[in-house]
N, C-alpha and C positions, 0 to 999 in steps of 0.2 A: 740162885734158884732157876731151874730150867723153865723157860716160857712155854706156855701152851699155845701153839700156833693155829690160828683160825683164819681161814680165807673166805672171802665173799666174791663169787663169780657173778658179775653184773651184766644184764642185758640192757640195751639202749632204752632210754625213756622210763627207767625205773623211777618210782616216786621217791624223792629225797627223804620223806618222812619214814618210809619203811626201813631204809637202811639206817637212818639216824636212831631209830628206836633200838635196833639191835646193837649198834655201836655204843650208844650211851649207856645201856645196861651193863655192858662189859667194862667200860671205862670207869663207871661209878663203882663197880665192884673192886677194881684195883685201887681206887682212891680210899675206900672205906676199910679195906683189908690189905695190909702190906704184904701178906704172903701170897696174894693172888696176882699172877703175872700172865698177861695175855699179849701175844704179838699178833696184831691184826694186819692183814694184807687185803688189798682190793684189786680185782682183776677184771678188765673189760672183756666180755665174751665176744663182742662184735664192735667194730668201729662205729661210733655214733654218727648219725646222719648230720649233714651240715645244718647248723643252727639249732640242733636239738640240745636239750638240757644234758649236761655232762656231769656225771657223778665222779667222785675221786677214784683214782686207780690208774694202773698202767695197763697198756694193751697186752693181751695174752701173746706170748712169744714162743709157744711150743712146749712148755713144761709146766707141770703142776707137782712140785716136789716138796717134801718135808712138812706137809700140813697134817695136823691131828684131826681137824674138822674142816669141811668145806660146805658152805651154803650157797645154793644157786638162787639167785634173786631175779625175778621178772614180774612185771605187772600186767602183762597180757600174754596169752598163749603164744608160744614161740614157733618159728619155722625149724625144721630139722637142723641139727648142728653139723658143722663141717666134720669130715672124717677124722682129721687130726685131733681136734678137740675132744671128739667122742672117745678116741683111743686113749687120750691122756686121762680122761675121767675114769674110764674103766680100769686103767692101770693103777690109778690112785686108790680106787676101791679095793683092788686085789692086794694092795700094800697095807690094808688095814685102816685106811682113813674112814672116819665116820662121816657120812654125807647127809646133807639136809637140803630142804627146799622151802623157800618162802614165797608165798603168794603163787603166781603162775610158774614159779621155778619147778613145780611138780611135773610140768609138761616135758622139759628136756630130759629129766630123769626117767620118766615113764617111756619116752621114745627110745631110750637106750636099753629098756628092760630092767633097769636097776631098781624098780619099785615092784616088780612082779612078785606077788605073794606077800607084799607088805601092806600095812595100813598107811594111808596117806590122807592128811587133812586137805580137802579141796574146797575152795571158796564156793558158796552156794550158787553164785552166778554161773559157774562152769560145771556144776555137778553132772548135768545130763550129757554134755559134750564129752567130758573126761571119762565118764563111765562107759559111754559107747565106744570111744576110741581105744581105751585101755582096760578091757574086761578082766585082765589078770591082776590088776591093782585093786586093793580093797579100799575104795574111796569112801571117806567118812565125812560127816558134817560137823566134826569136832573142831574146836579152836586150834588145837595142835595135836600131833601124834608123835610118840617116841616108840618106835617098834624096832627093837634090837639095835642095829647100827644105822637106822634111817630115822631122820627127824623131819618133820614138816609142820609148817604153820600156815593157816589159810590166808593170812594177809592182815592188813590193818593193825590194830592194837594187839592181835594175837601173837605177833612176833615178839612183843615184850613179854607176854606170858611164857612163851617157849624159852626165852633167854633166862627168865627167873627160874624156870624148872631146871635148866641146865646148871645154873649157879647152885641151886639147892642140892642137886645130885652130886656135883663135884665138891662142894665146899660146905654144905649143910644149910638147913632151913634158916638159921640165924642170919647168914649172909644175905640170902635171898630176901628176907624180911627187911634187912637194913637198906638194901638197894631199893626195894619197893617204897620204903618210907622216904628215902632221899628223893625219889622221883614223884612223890605224892600220889602213889597208886593206892586207891581205896582198899583193894583186896587183891590177893593173888588167886587168879582163876585156875581151875583144874583144866587139863587138856580135853577131858571128855565133855566139857560143857558145850552146849549148842551155839552155833554161830548166830542164828536169827534171834533178834530181840523178841520179848514176849509180845503176843498179838495185841494186847491192850495198849502197849506202848506205841506200836506201829499205828494203831487206829487213833491214838490221842484220846482215848476214852476207856473207862473201866466199867461201862455199863454192861452188866452180865448178859443180858439178852442180845445185845449187839455182838458181843464176843462169841457167844454160842452160835449165832446165825452165820457169822463170817467163817468160823471153823467148819460149819456144815458145808458152806459153799466151797471152801478150799479142799474138802475131802470128797467132793462130788463134782469134779471138773468134767469128766468124760460123759456122765449122765446127769445133767443139771436137774436140780429139784425146782419145782414151781414155788412161787412166793407163798402160796397157800400151804404147801407141804413144809416149807421152812418155818412158817409161823406156827404150824401145828407141832413141829418137833420142839420148838423153844417155848411152847405153851403161852403164846400171846395171839391176839387176833391179827388178821392181815393188816387192818387199818392201824393198829398200834405199832406193828413192826415197821410199817412205812413211815410213821411219825418218828420213830427212833432213828431210822436211817437218815431221814431228812434233817433231823435236829443235829446229829453228830457228824454225818458224812456229806450232807447237802446233796443227796441224790436218793432215788428210790431203790429198793433192794434189787430189782431186776437190772437196773443200770449198773450198779456196783458189781453184780455177778457177771454181767457181760464184760466189763472192763477187766475183771479178774481173769476170766477165761482168755481174753484177747492178749493180755500181758503174758500169760503162760504160753500161749501159742507163739508169740514173738520170741520168747526165750528158746523154745524148741526149734524154731526156724533158724535162729542164729547159731545154735550150739549143737545141733544134731544133723544127721544126713537123712532123716525121715522125709518122705515126700510131703508136699503141701496138703494133699488129700488126707494122708494118714494123720497129720498134725491137726487138721480141722476136725476130723472125727474124734480124735483123742481129747479134744477140748470142747466137745459137746455141740458141734455144728453138724447139721443133718446132711449137708451137701457142700460140694466145692464152691458153687456160686454163692451160697449163703455165707460161707466163711469169708470168701474174698470180698464180698460187699460190705460185711460188718467190719472187716479189717481195714479196708480202704476208708470207710467213714470215720474210723477212730484214729488211724495213724497217717492218713493222707497218701497212702500208697498201697498197692496190692501186696499180698504176701510174697509173690515172686519178685516184684520190683524191690521190695525191702530186702529180701535175702540176697539178691544179685548185687545191690548197692553195697551191702555190708561186706560181701565176699571180695568185691573189687578193692575195698579199703583194708582188707585183712592181710597180715603177714603170712597166713597159711590158709589153705583150703582143706575142707574135709575130703580126704582122699577117697572115701567110700560113698560120696554123694551120688545118688542115682541121676540118670538123665531124666528130666521131667518134660512131658509132652503137653501140648495144648496151651 
């Protein structure tokens, strides 16, 4: 029986768990079903830095031949690929290879234009950055996407969901169920399911008024509501709302709301090229000094200091970042 050849193109510092989930699902499938034959290969896209964790695989030597599927695996957004590797990937796609991306593996595919017009599952941490840099890609918040000959999983346990979907499509739902049972997976999740866990789980509380209040806050970042307005919307008194927040989150509503807006601002600072003033205004701060002061009090650095430090440690820079003055 002819083996189905699947390759994994790995960037340095990938998390071992991410690759292990994909590999284990395919190996278990072969163990429980004798007619399933996969030939797996692991290729290093770049030479790992000295002392870095090294995943299995051989260094790329100029060719990517004979693969039926190739998954690009990275755990942080990547710098542009060398021209030779870019050409090899494009040639592989032209030859009919189905190509996929796991976690930040969507970045190199998008850089090459190989995701233009396709849906791609992008981890929620990178949604703003990815959408800004690659507007031709239909970035989704799904666990995984299978759009024609492009596959993508947002990362984490979603890679296992994608592999189970692959097994189901190629060999039937019964095999996918058997692999799921072997791996003690509670249920097989659909790709269209959302990445973020339910709000009440994130809060550690199922109090309905608390959940309603936080949902209102998350929906009104740019133009924050007052505590009185939130209390009115959720049909409790201001004093009762403050008691609920103090009991379950150990802070008053205004403090929680401010932290929510500051965390959103930090995400935009690190992932987009928007100016600091634009970000401050979009997160409900009335002026640059107000935003900078609140940010420094919470994070211990000004927005500009935080952004510059992050960029100096990043393997890539936002090429469209504007020059900021003042």
